[in-house]
N, C-alpha and C positions, 0 to 999 in steps of 0.2 A: 448370782444365784437366782436371777429372774424375779418372779413375784415376791414382794416383801410382806404381803398381807397375811395375817394370822387367822386361822379358822378354829373356833373353840367348840368343843362338845361338853355340855354339862352332864356330869355323871352322879349328881346328887341322889336322884331317884333310885339308882341301882347301888353303886359302890358306897354312896353315903349312907343311905337308909339301912343297908344290909347289916351294918354293925350295931344298930340300935337295939338294945335289949328290951326296952318297953315298947309296946305296940303303938305305932303312930296311926291315927285314924286315916282312912283313905281320903277323906275330904281334906284333912290337913296336908297330906302329901300332895294332893292335887293343887291346893292353894299355893304351896311353896313352888311347885314346878311351874304353875301358871305365872307366878310372880317373876320367875327367871325368864320365862318366855316374853312376858310383857316388858322386861328390861332389855330385850333385843337379842337374846341368845336363841338362835333358830334351830339348833341341833341338840336334841335331848336324849341321852341314854336313860330311859324312864324307869326301867325295872329289869328283872330277869325272870325268865320262865324256867324256874328251877323247882325241885321238889320242896313243898312246904315243910316237910320234915327236916330238910337240910337248912333252909333259911325261911322260917315262918314269917318274918317281917315282910317278905315279898309275895305272900300268898294272894294278894289282890292285884296281881300283874295284869290280868285281863281288864279289870275295871279301870286301872290307871291308864293303860294304852287307849281304851275306848274314850276316856274323858279328854285326851290330848289330841286326838286326830284332827289335823288341819293341813290344808295345802300349803300353809305358810311356814310350817316347820317340818323337820325330819325327825321322826320318832324311831329310836333305836332300842332294841332289847337284846340283852346278853343271854346266850343259851349255852348249856354245858354238853348237850347231846342232841341226837336226832329228834327225840320226843319233845324236847324243849323247842326245837326249831319248828316242828309241826304246830305246836300250840301258838308260837309267836306268829307264824304265817296266818293262822286262823284269826288272830286278833287284828291283823291288818297293819303290822309294823312296816316301816319304810326300809329298815335295814336290820339285819341280824348280825350280832357280834358274837362269834363263837370263841370260847376261851380254851386254851390249852397251855400248859406250862413247859418251859424248857427243861425243868427239873422233873425227873421221874418221880421222886418222892413227893414233891408238892402236887404234881398232877394226880397222883393216886389219892392224896388227902383231899384235894379240891374237887375232883370230878370222878374219882374212883375208876380211873382208866390208866393204862400205860400211855406213853406218848404215841406209840405206834397205833394203839386203838383209837386215840383221839384224832390222829391224822386220817384214819379210815372213816371216822365220823364226818370229817370235812368232806370227803368224797361223796358220802351218802347225802349230806345236806345240800351239796352242789346239785346233785341229781334232783333232789326234792324241789329246788328253787328254779330249775331250768325253765319252767313254764310261767314263772312269775316275774314281776318287775322289781322284786325285792333284791337289795344289794347284800353281799356277804363281805364282812370284815373278819379277820382272825386276830385275836389278841394273844400275844405270847407272854404269859406270866413268868415271873422270875428271870426275865431276860438278862439282867445284869448281875444276878447272883441269887442264891437260895439259902434261907436260914438252916436248911437240913443238909445241903450238899456243898455249900460254899460258893465261891466266885467262879464264873464261867468265862471261857474264851469266846470271842466273836465267831470263831469257826463253828462252834456248837450251834449258835443261832442260825448261821448261814445254811447249815445242813437241813434244818427244819424248814426254813424259807424256801429252799430248793424244792422240797417236797410239796409245799403249798403252791408254788408256781406251777409245778407239774399238774396240780389239780385245778389250775386256772384262777387261783386267788391272787389279786393284785392290790389288795388293801390290807395292810398289816400294822397292828399297833404293838409297839415295844413297851412292855410294862415293867416298871421297877417296883415290884409288888411290896417289898419291905424296905425300900429306901437304901439299897446297897450301892447305888451308882455314885459317881462323882463327875464333875465337869470334864475332866480329861478323858475318862472312860466313855462318857456320852459322846464326846467329839469323835473319838476313835471308832466307836461302833457305827455312828451315823455315817461318817465319811466312808468307811469300809462297805457298809451295806448299801448305801445309795450308789456307790460305784459298781458293786456286784449285781444290783437289781434295779437298774434305772427306770423300769416301768412300774415299779411298786410305789404306791402312795403310802409313805410311812407316817404314823402318828406316834406321839409319846404320851404315855400314861404314867405319871410320876407321883410318888408318895413322899411326904415330908418327914419321914420317920426320924431322920438324923439331921433335920434342919437344912437340907441342901436342895429342897424341891425347886425353888425359883432359880437358883444358879444352874441347876441341871437343865431346867427348861430353857433358860437363855443359851446355854451351851448347845442344846439341840437346835434352837432357832438359828444360831450362828453357823451351825453345820449344815443348815438347809431344810430342816423340818418346818412345816408350816401348820400342821394339824396337831392340836393338843387337847387332852382331857383335863378337866378340873371340876371340883365340887364346891358348892356354896359353903362358905364358912370354914372350908378345909376339913369337913367331916369325912369319915369313911375308913376303909381298911379291909383286909381279907380275914374272914373268920377262921380260916384254916392255916394261917401263918402266924407263929408266935411273934409278939412284939409289933405287929402291923399297926400303923396309925394312919392318920388321914391323908387325903389327896392334897396336891397343891390347891390352894384356895382360889376359887374362881374370881372373886372380886380383887384379890391381890394380884392375880395374873393380868386382869384387865387394866388395873391401875398401873402396873409396871410398863406395859406396852404403850399405854396412853402417854405416860410421862416420857417415854423414849421417842414418841412420835411415830410409832409403828402402827400402820393401819390394821384395825381389828373389826372393821365393818361399821358403817355410819349409824346403824340403828341401836348400838349398845349404849345403855344409859347406866353409868356406874352408880349414880345416886340411888336409882331404883334397885340395883343389885344389893347395895349396902342395906337399904331398908328391908328388903326381903330376907337378908341374912339375919338382921336383928329380929325380925318376926319369927324366923325359924328357931333362933336361940330361945325365944319365949316358949315356943311349942315344945322343944326338946327339953327345956328346963335345966340347961347347964351352959357355961361359958364356952363359946366356940373358939377354935385356935386362930381364926382369921385375924390379920393385923389391921388392915385398912378400916374395917368396921369399928375397931376400937379407937384408932388414932385419927381417922379422917384422912382425906386425900392430902398429898403434899402441897397442893395449890390452895388449900384453905387457910385463911388468915383468922387467927383467934383474937378477938377484941380484948384489950386490957381492962 
């Protein structure tokens, strides 16, 4: 399968914070994200340029991006439409992550568009970005199933990627928005899609809704995916999908790959990640679902 190294994108600032009901001060958000960066994670999906009426927690998107700009990291922002892309470009992000759902029902609830309308937005955003150095990634929500429409066949996903390829998109994230995937399904999807679209860089964005986040991620790795999203402490979820819970936990993912001897980049410091997760737990004021921050690493020896 070639390169064995894993590349991680932290999505705490966007997918993590968007579910928080109580306002998190911008300085606290910046403190958490800077802690993640200082722990060696160099790719950060920091926020979303979305209507503050839809997700008020992310109304400080411009300030967050401005505080993180650095040549050493890649700052990503999620956008739901052309207006969001325009604002993201003005802020100077390195990459735009456009989101659309495989499910018509979820896409309408999430971004108030049909799937076709969202695909038309992709074309408009590509034109907008032609004169910039900014990269476009497209995230496909509810890839493995939808709480409104049930489970999907991989052919449904392939038909959408076909249209993205026609528009020149070669970076695609497959998102298990409400944790409906299983390792067998992940393996089948990834094997099928990588064979059908060999030039596409696939990423996986997995949620731990039913406790299968890490095993699904490992199934994706074994099937050839090398790019994964995760959030500190395992926080997050989709506000427009019933029952949605957090992402795979960033420090748990790092710990798993380290224990397996899989390269994840020499700069990642697991202890710093755990400390930042504990700090975030204090800021948010509740126990986070992450496991390694509670138990410690498998290599730690407890004195009797």
